[in-house]
N, C-alpha and C positions, 0 to 999 in steps of 0.2 A: 571692675572686678576683672582677673586675670583667667585666660582660658587655661585649663587643665591642658600637661603634656602628657598624661598617662593615657596609651592608647585604649579605645573604649574595648570590651570584652569580645564584642564581634567582630573588629579590626582585627585581631591578634591571629597571627599563624594558628593553624589547628591540621593535625593529622588526621582529623574524622573525618569521615566520606558519608556526604549527604545525598543522598538520592530523593530523586523529587519524586512529589506525591503522584503525578501525574506527566503523561509523556507530552513535552511541549510541541510534537510535529502534529500537525492535522490530520485527522484520518478522513479518507475520500472512496466514498462509494460508488461505482461507475459500471453500467452494464456494458460499456462496450466505447468503441472509439469513435465520434461522430465524424470528424475529418480531420486530415492532416495535410500541412501544408510547410513551406519552406521560406523561410523570410529572415535576411540578413545572417545567414550562415547557420541557423539554429531551424531543426525540424520541431514544429508546434503540433502537438496530438490532443485535440478538443475531444474531452471523454463526456460521455452523456449518462442519464438515467431515463428509464420509461417511467413517463410520469401520466396518470390518470387525473383530470380535473373533474370535479363535481358536476354534474349535470351533461359532460360531454361523454359521447361513446366513443370506445378506444382508448388508447393512449399516444401519447405524443413524445417526441425524443426531446428532453432538455438539458444544455450543456451546463456541468457542474464543476469544470475545473479543464486545466490544461497543464500537458506536461511538455515542457521545453528543454529539448537536447542539442547541445552543439553537434553540427553532422558529424565532425570525426568521431564523435562518442556514439550514435546512432545505432552501428553496426555490432558493437560490443553490447549495447542496450538489448538490441534485436537477439542476439546469440543468448542472452541473459535469460530471457523470457522464452525463448524456445526452449533450453535445458529446463527451465522452472515447469513447464508444461509437460516435457517428457517425465520428469521425476514425479510430478502429481499422478500422470497417468499410470505409471510403472507401480506405483504405491497403491492407487485403486485397485489395477489388476492383483497384486499380491493379496490386498484383503478380499477381495473377490473369489480368489482361487480358495484362500484359507475356510470363507465362510463356506463354500461349496465343499470342501472335505469334511466341515463339520457337518453340514446336512446329511453327506451322505453316511459318516459315521453312525448318525442317531437312525436312519432308516435300515441300517443292517441290522 
């Protein structure tokens, strides 16, 4: 039996854009940076969560992920994080001022 030379429908070119049903990039939650070091020209930042264990008092840090950045990009990464923190603080301050104005208007 000879194989068909007609391309299968899924193999044909299409102008249709397919959007994935889920984000293929894993999401990582962290409470902070546990440690940082430099190995082989890369900064390695170990991220942690505060974890409570059943039957144990208090919490302890558990490393959940690592960010590895070439040293030549570390400064740009740090600047970007600083700018993000500043933008968030500015936005929170604006919202807080707006809320305070609304409360002042209601009490007048």
